[in-house]
C-alpha positions as CSV (number, residue, x, y, z in Angstrom):
1,M,-24.5,51.3,-105.9
2,N,-22.1,51.9,-103.1
3,Q,-23.5,51.2,-99.7
4,M,-23.1,54.4,-97.7
5,Y,-24.0,54.6,-94.1
6,T,-25.1,57.6,-92.3
7,F,-23.1,57.6,-89.2
8,I,-25.0,58.5,-86.0
9,K,-22.7,59.5,-83.3
10,P,-23.5,58.4,-79.8
11,N,-23.2,61.9,-78.4
12,L,-26.5,63.7,-78.8
13,Q,-25.0,67.2,-79.1
14,E,-22.9,66.1,-82.0
15,N,-25.9,64.5,-83.7
16,L,-27.8,67.8,-83.4
17,K,-24.8,69.8,-84.7
18,I,-24.5,67.4,-87.7
19,T,-28.2,67.7,-88.4
20,C,-28.2,71.5,-88.2
21,D,-25.2,71.6,-90.6
22,L,-27.0,69.4,-93.0
23,F,-30.1,71.6,-93.0
24,R,-28.0,74.8,-93.5
25,S,-25.9,73.5,-96.3
26,G,-28.7,71.7,-98.0
27,V,-26.4,68.8,-98.7
28,V,-26.8,65.5,-97.1
29,E,-23.4,64.4,-95.7
30,E,-23.0,60.7,-95.6
31,Y,-20.3,58.7,-93.9
32,D,-19.2,55.4,-94.9
33,E,-18.2,52.8,-92.4
34,K,-14.5,53.4,-92.9
35,T,-14.8,57.1,-92.1
36,A,-16.9,56.4,-89.1
37,L,-14.4,53.9,-87.7
38,L,-11.5,56.4,-88.4
39,D,-13.5,59.1,-86.5
40,D,-13.9,56.6,-83.6
41,I,-10.2,55.8,-83.6
42,L,-9.3,59.5,-83.5
43,E,-11.7,60.1,-80.5
44,L,-10.3,57.1,-78.6
45,K,-6.7,58.3,-79.3
46,E,-7.5,61.8,-78.0
47,E,-9.1,60.3,-74.8
48,E,-6.0,58.1,-74.3
49,E,-3.7,61.1,-74.6
50,K,-5.8,63.0,-72.0
51,V,-5.7,60.0,-69.6
52,K,-1.9,59.6,-70.1
53,E,-1.4,63.4,-69.5
54,T,-3.5,63.3,-66.2
55,E,-1.6,60.2,-65.1
56,K,1.7,61.9,-65.8
57,E,0.7,65.0,-63.9
58,K,-0.5,62.9,-61.0
59,K,2.8,60.9,-60.9
60,S,4.9,64.1,-61.0
61,A,2.8,65.5,-58.2
62,D,3.3,62.4,-56.1
63,D,7.0,62.4,-56.8
64,Q,7.2,66.1,-55.7
65,K,5.3,65.3,-52.5
66,G,7.7,62.5,-51.8
67,K,10.7,64.7,-52.3
68,D,9.2,67.4,-50.0
69,V,8.5,64.8,-47.3
70,R,12.1,63.4,-47.5
71,K,13.6,66.9,-47.5
72,R,11.6,67.9,-44.3
73,A,12.5,64.6,-42.6
74,L,16.2,65.2,-43.4
75,E,16.0,68.8,-42.1
76,N,14.3,67.6,-38.8
77,L,16.9,64.8,-38.4
78,S,19.8,67.2,-38.9
79,K,18.3,69.6,-36.3
80,D,17.9,66.7,-33.8
81,E,21.4,65.5,-34.3
82,E,22.8,69.0,-33.7
83,E,20.8,69.3,-30.5
84,N,21.8,65.9,-29.2
85,Q,25.4,66.0,-30.2
86,T,27.5,65.5,-27.1
87,P,31.3,65.3,-27.1
88,K,32.4,61.8,-27.3
89,K,34.8,60.4,-24.8
90,R,38.0,58.8,-26.1
91,T,38.2,55.2,-25.0
92,S,41.5,54.4,-23.4
93,S,43.5,51.3,-24.1
94,T,42.7,50.0,-20.6
95,N,39.0,50.1,-21.3
96,V,39.6,48.1,-24.5
97,M,41.8,45.6,-22.7
98,E,39.2,45.2,-20.0
99,Y,36.5,44.6,-22.6
100,L,38.6,42.1,-24.4
101,Q,39.5,40.3,-21.2
102,T,35.8,40.1,-20.2
103,K,34.9,38.8,-23.6
104,V,37.6,36.1,-23.4
105,N,36.4,35.1,-19.9
106,I,32.8,34.8,-21.1
107,E,33.9,32.7,-24.1
108,N,36.0,30.4,-21.9
109,E,33.1,30.0,-19.4
110,N,30.8,29.1,-22.3
111,K,33.3,26.6,-23.6
112,R,33.5,25.0,-20.1
113,E,29.8,24.7,-20.0
114,E,29.6,23.1,-23.4
115,L,32.3,20.6,-22.4
116,K,30.4,19.7,-19.3
117,L,27.2,19.2,-21.3
118,R,29.1,17.1,-23.9
119,S,30.6,14.9,-21.2
120,E,27.2,14.5,-19.6
121,E,25.8,13.4,-23.0
122,L,28.6,10.9,-23.4
123,R,28.0,9.5,-20.0
124,L,24.3,9.1,-20.6
125,E,25.0,7.4,-24.0
126,R,27.4,4.9,-22.2
127,E,24.7,4.1,-19.6
128,R,22.1,3.6,-22.3
129,F,24.5,1.4,-24.3
130,E,25.3,-0.7,-21.1
131,L,21.5,-1.0,-20.4
132,E,20.9,-2.2,-23.9
133,R,23.7,-4.7,-23.7
134,E,22.4,-6.0,-20.5
135,E,18.9,-6.4,-22.0
136,R,20.4,-8.3,-24.9
137,R,22.2,-10.7,-22.6
138,E,19.1,-11.3,-20.5
139,R,17.1,-11.9,-23.7
140,I,19.7,-14.4,-24.9
141,E,19.7,-16.1,-21.6
142,T,15.9,-16.3,-21.6
143,E,16.0,-17.7,-25.2
144,K,18.6,-20.4,-24.1
145,K,16.4,-21.4,-21.2
146,E,13.3,-21.6,-23.4
147,K,15.2,-23.7,-26.0
148,A,16.6,-26.0,-23.3
149,F,13.1,-26.4,-21.8
150,M,11.6,-27.2,-25.2
151,L,14.4,-29.7,-25.8
152,Q,13.6,-31.4,-22.5
153,L,9.9,-31.5,-23.4
154,L,10.7,-33.0,-26.8
155,E,12.9,-35.7,-25.2
156,K,10.2,-36.6,-22.7
157,V,7.6,-36.8,-25.5
158,L,9.9,-38.9,-27.6
159,N,10.9,-41.2,-24.6
160,Q,7.2,-41.8,-23.8
161,K,6.5,-43.2,-27.3
């Protein structure tokens, strides 16, 4: 005997409708598991299509709002530009030459300051080098004196024996 399952849908209204249909027809409709799963798949597919459609509508509405906002912003910008537009003065060649001369003067002043700083750094490095050299000489002198003193002590100790 084929195992047939009576499918009970989760929706109460559909259960009542199926039950009423069964009583009217006098025939007991039975669903097997495969039919029930196919019905579930169809329902899920329909729900998915509805969700996709609402998402698509929402996206197109958002896109349209964005286009409207950009359009209004461009309109306002063009109005502001028209109101604020003043005739531009033509720059003469003397102004350009003055600007270039000022720029060159500033660059030259910056280079002079950099050279001064660099020469000061070199001077400080020389002083540090000289100090280190002097410290090395003093250390060597001290070591020589210590060795000489140690040698004298050893000679005294050896002469006493």
